C-alpha positions as CSV (number, residue, x, y, z in Angstrom):
1,X,111.7,99.2,155.7
2,X,113.6,98.1,152.9
3,X,111.3,95.2,152.1
4,X,108.6,97.5,151.4
5,X,107.2,97.3,147.8
6,X,105.9,100.7,146.5
7,X,104.2,98.8,144.0
8,X,102.0,97.2,146.7
9,X,100.9,100.5,148.3
10,X,97.2,101.5,148.2
11,X,95.9,103.3,145.4
12,X,95.2,106.4,146.8
13,X,98.7,107.0,148.6
14,X,101.6,107.8,146.1
15,X,105.3,108.3,147.4
16,X,106.8,111.0,145.4
17,X,110.3,110.9,146.7
18,X,112.5,109.8,149.7
19,X,115.8,110.1,151.2
20,X,117.6,108.4,153.9
21,X,120.5,109.6,156.2
22,X,123.7,108.0,156.1
23,X,123.2,106.7,159.7
24,X,119.6,105.4,158.4
25,X,118.3,107.1,161.7
26,X,116.1,109.7,159.8
27,X,114.3,109.7,156.5
28,X,112.1,112.2,154.6
29,X,109.3,111.3,152.3
30,X,107.3,113.2,150.2
31,X,103.8,111.6,149.6
32,X,100.8,112.6,147.7
33,X,97.5,111.3,149.8
34,X,93.9,112.1,150.3
35,X,94.7,113.4,153.9
36,X,97.2,113.8,156.4
37,X,95.4,111.6,158.8
38,X,95.1,108.5,156.4
39,X,98.7,108.9,155.5
40,X,99.5,108.9,159.3
41,X,97.4,105.9,159.9
42,X,98.7,103.9,157.2
43,X,102.4,104.9,158.2
44,X,101.6,104.1,161.7
45,X,100.3,100.6,161.0
46,X,103.4,99.9,158.3
47,X,106.0,101.0,160.5
48,X,105.1,102.3,163.7
49,X,106.8,100.0,165.7
50,X,110.2,100.9,163.8
51,X,109.6,104.9,163.6
52,X,108.1,107.7,164.8
53,X,106.4,109.6,161.5
54,X,105.7,113.2,161.5
55,X,103.2,113.9,158.8
56,X,102.0,117.3,157.8
57,X,100.3,119.2,155.0
58,X,102.5,121.0,152.2
59,X,101.3,124.1,150.3
60,X,100.8,123.1,146.5
61,X,102.1,126.7,145.8
62,X,105.1,126.2,147.4
63,X,105.9,122.4,146.4
64,X,107.9,121.5,143.3
65,X,108.6,117.7,142.7
66,X,111.4,117.3,140.1
67,X,110.0,115.4,137.1
68,X,106.5,116.2,138.2
69,X,105.9,119.3,136.1
70,X,103.4,121.5,137.4
71,X,101.6,119.0,139.5
72,X,102.5,119.6,143.3
73,X,102.2,117.1,146.0
74,X,98.8,117.6,148.2
75,X,100.4,116.0,151.4
């Protein structure tokens, strides 16, 4: 995953933030995407042989992204 160029992501997917555990066995990422299904398909294709991705929608009402003002993440 270290070799992934975030500038080459599809135009409709935006990686807002990511954090990886010290043991590098777990990570959490917050994306903005048109749908959960589209993000899941992209991640499965990108990293499916290395990782299990559990994608779910988050509520705009309860999502705060530092530096993003009031614009909330949609997925």
